[in-house]
C-alpha positions, 0 to 999 in steps of 0.5 A: 568519423562516420556514424558506423565508426562512431557507434563502434567507438561508443560500443567499445567504451567500458561500462564496468566501474572501478571500486573507487568509482563505485565508492561503496558505503554500506547498506545505508548508502545503498538503501538511500539511492535505491529507494530514491530510484524506485520512487522516481521510476514508479512516479514517472512511470505512472505519469507516462513521462519519458524520463531515463533514470539510472544508478551507478551508470558510467557517464561520458562527456566529451573531453571529460573523465567518466564519472558515475553519479549515485542517481541520474535523470534525463528528461524527454528521452527513451527510458530503455535500458543502457549500459552507459550514457554517452552524451555524444551518442545520446545527443543530450547531457544529464538534467539531474544528479543526486549523490548520497554521502554516508561517511568518509571525505565529503570534498568530492560531493561538496566541492569537486562535483559542484564545480564539475556538474556546473561546468557540464551544464547539469541543471540540478545537483542535490546531495543527501548527507545520510550521516548528518541527515542533511539535504543540500542542492544547487541549480544552474544560474538563469544566465546559463551553464557554468555556475551554480547557485544554492537551492534554498529550502522552504519549510524544510523542503528543497524544490526540484524544478527538473523533477517537479517534486519537493525533497525533504528528510523524514526520520532517516529517509529521503522523502519525495513529495508531489504537493502535499502527497508523499511518494512511498517506496515499494517497501512502504507500499507493500507494508501499507498494502499488507496492513490494509489486507489485514484490516479487511480480513479482520473486518470480514472475520468480525462480520462473519462472527456477528452473522453467526451470532445472529443466526444462533440467536434466531435459532434459539428464538425459533426454538423458544417459540416452538417450545412455547407453542408446545406449552400452549398446546399442553395447556389447552389439552389439560383445560379440555380434559378438565371440562370433559370430566366435569361434563360426564361426571354430572348427574343432573337430568338436564345434562343427561337430556342434553347428552342422551347418548352419554348413557350408551357410550362404549366402554372400549371407546371410553378408554380413549377419553380423558381420565377423570380423577375423583 
């Protein structure tokens, strides 16, 4: 078969999955696999790694019935969008598969998929039992393809050598870790960002309130100082009036000699002088 003929044959392979292949199991099933997909896409995207990720994508291996894993990963390939993964056309098989089980018969995930994925040479296969909140995994034996060995959990975590991440269950959520750092889902990131925005806004409001209180305190202090200054002026004015009255009311010759012009004061001008009480 020539390359153009092979390309046409690949193009004609159906990408639409049947209801049996999709195996819908409700919102818990959908949220688990889509949450894992979003976390891994964001993680590898930030690293700039060429990792292709897909959910419910039709996969074709030569001589095998097609299948559609809940989540698949292929390392070191172009992460462009695809309608299906055809191993003969891509030149590479899957590196990692995650299946999510919520309810119903589990033999497909725990027995048939373990045998098939090992035979196909898929390096790692993990299953998240959402109903029982259990995480299990298998990887190819060092001798090569054809047989799996279980992945032993350490400290409640399964280590994925393909992804370079640890997986564990927290509450009712599958969680990925890079070392000690948890990888958050988009919803969790939005919620955390919203809380941070609320904290910043609350802090800004508190600072604005304190600034307003300080400004009001300064205005009140300035008004008090001005009032005190006016009171001081009034007191000074009253003291001058009393001293003036004592001076002009004295009939001592000495005072008249010291103020000889006091006897020639103009009565009109005298009206502007402080009045003296007798």
